[in-house]
C-alpha positions as CSV (number, residue, x, y, z in Angstrom):
1,M,20.4,-14.0,-17.4
2,I,20.9,-11.4,-14.7
3,S,20.7,-8.5,-17.2
4,V,17.3,-9.9,-18.4
5,A,16.0,-10.1,-14.8
6,L,17.3,-6.5,-14.2
7,A,15.7,-5.3,-17.4
8,L,12.4,-6.9,-16.4
9,G,12.6,-5.4,-12.9
10,V,13.2,-1.9,-14.4
11,A,10.3,-2.4,-16.8
12,Y,8.0,-3.3,-13.9
13,A,9.1,-0.3,-11.8
14,Q,8.4,1.9,-14.8
15,E,4.9,0.3,-15.3
16,P,2.3,3.1,-14.9
17,S,0.1,1.4,-12.4
18,V,3.1,0.9,-10.0
19,Q,4.3,4.5,-10.4
20,K,0.8,5.8,-9.8
21,M,0.9,4.5,-6.3
22,I,3.7,6.8,-5.3
23,G,2.4,9.9,-3.4
24,T,0.3,10.8,-0.4
25,W,-3.1,9.2,0.2
26,K,-5.7,10.0,2.8
27,G,-8.9,8.3,3.8
28,K,-11.0,6.7,6.5
29,L,-11.6,3.3,7.8
30,D,-15.2,2.1,7.9
31,V,-15.4,2.5,11.7
32,H,-17.3,5.5,13.0
33,D,-14.8,6.5,15.8
34,D,-11.6,5.9,13.9
35,P,-9.5,8.9,12.9
36,D,-8.7,9.7,9.3
37,Q,-5.7,7.8,8.0
38,T,-2.7,8.9,5.9
39,L,-0.5,6.7,3.7
40,V,2.7,8.0,2.1
41,I,4.3,5.8,-0.5
42,K,7.8,7.3,-0.9
43,S,9.4,4.8,-3.4
44,I,9.1,1.3,-4.8
45,V,12.2,-0.8,-5.4
46,Q,13.0,-4.4,-6.1
47,E,14.7,-6.4,-3.4
48,G,15.5,-10.0,-4.1
49,G,12.8,-10.4,-6.8
50,I,10.1,-8.8,-4.5
51,W,8.8,-5.3,-5.0
52,I,9.0,-3.3,-1.8
53,A,7.4,0.1,-1.2
54,N,8.9,2.4,1.4
55,I,5.9,3.8,3.2
56,E,4.7,5.7,6.2
57,Y,1.2,5.1,7.7
58,G,-0.9,6.2,10.6
59,P,-3.6,8.6,11.8
60,T,-3.7,11.9,9.9
61,G,-2.1,14.7,11.8
62,K,0.0,12.4,14.0
63,T,3.5,11.0,13.6
64,L,3.4,8.3,10.9
65,S,5.1,4.9,11.3
66,A,7.7,4.0,8.6
67,M,7.6,0.5,7.3
68,P,8.1,-1.7,4.2
69,A,5.1,-2.8,2.1
70,R,4.8,-5.4,-0.6
71,V,3.7,-4.5,-4.1
72,E,2.2,-7.2,-6.3
73,K,0.2,-7.7,-9.5
74,Q,-2.8,-9.9,-8.7
75,G,-5.4,-10.7,-11.4
76,G,-4.5,-7.5,-13.3
77,A,-4.7,-5.3,-10.2
78,T,-1.8,-3.7,-8.5
79,T,-1.9,-4.4,-4.7
80,L,-0.1,-3.1,-1.7
81,S,0.0,-5.0,1.6
82,F,1.7,-4.5,4.9
83,P,1.5,-5.7,8.5
84,L,0.7,-3.2,11.2
85,S,1.2,-5.7,14.0
86,A,1.0,-9.5,14.6
87,T,-2.8,-9.2,14.6
88,R,-3.4,-6.4,12.1
89,K,-2.6,-6.1,8.4
90,M,-3.6,-3.8,5.5
91,E,-4.4,-5.0,2.0
92,L,-5.1,-2.3,-0.6
93,S,-5.8,-2.4,-4.4
94,L,-5.2,0.4,-6.8
95,I,-8.7,1.2,-8.2
96,S,-7.8,4.3,-10.2
97,E,-5.0,6.9,-10.4
98,R,-6.6,8.6,-7.4
99,E,-8.1,5.7,-5.3
100,L,-6.8,2.9,-3.2
101,R,-9.4,0.6,-1.7
102,G,-9.1,-2.4,0.6
103,L,-9.3,-3.9,4.0
104,L,-7.7,-3.6,7.4
105,K,-7.7,-7.2,8.6
106,I,-7.8,-7.8,12.3
107,S,-7.3,-11.2,13.9
108,V,-10.0,-12.0,16.3
109,D,-10.1,-15.4,18.0
110,G,-8.1,-17.0,15.2
111,S,-10.0,-15.6,12.2
112,W,-9.6,-12.4,10.3
113,V,-12.2,-9.6,10.4
114,G,-12.1,-6.9,7.7
115,R,-12.7,-3.2,8.0
116,K,-13.1,-1.4,4.7
117,I,-10.8,1.5,3.9
118,I,-10.8,3.9,1.0
119,L,-7.9,6.2,0.4
120,T,-7.8,9.2,-2.1
121,K,-4.6,10.5,-3.5
122,T,-4.0,14.1,-2.2
123,A,-0.5,14.6,-3.7
124,D,1.5,12.9,-6.4
125,K,4.7,13.5,-4.5
126,P,5.5,11.9,-1.1
């Protein structure tokens, strides 16, 4: 039973859409005064049945913050999500080998407001 789960886990990690996420991504939030953003996806591993990406994220040219992110398959799409704070979270979908698209969700008065973000892959290696 465990070997089947491990084999499935390895197969998922080898899935092309998951491996295509690893690398350096740069882009901009849909806010005119916000600086360019950088996302570095260093690795993706399975921990307790959940796929976790080891990432760094933040404004381009500044020190990036290291954090874990969750990788999932939703409706045929590969997604990456991670909290930036108690009131801010990022939700991205892999659109193509070179594009991640999604929302930065910000909690305002108990509801979530989304800011669009598009990231383009600038390097296949982290």
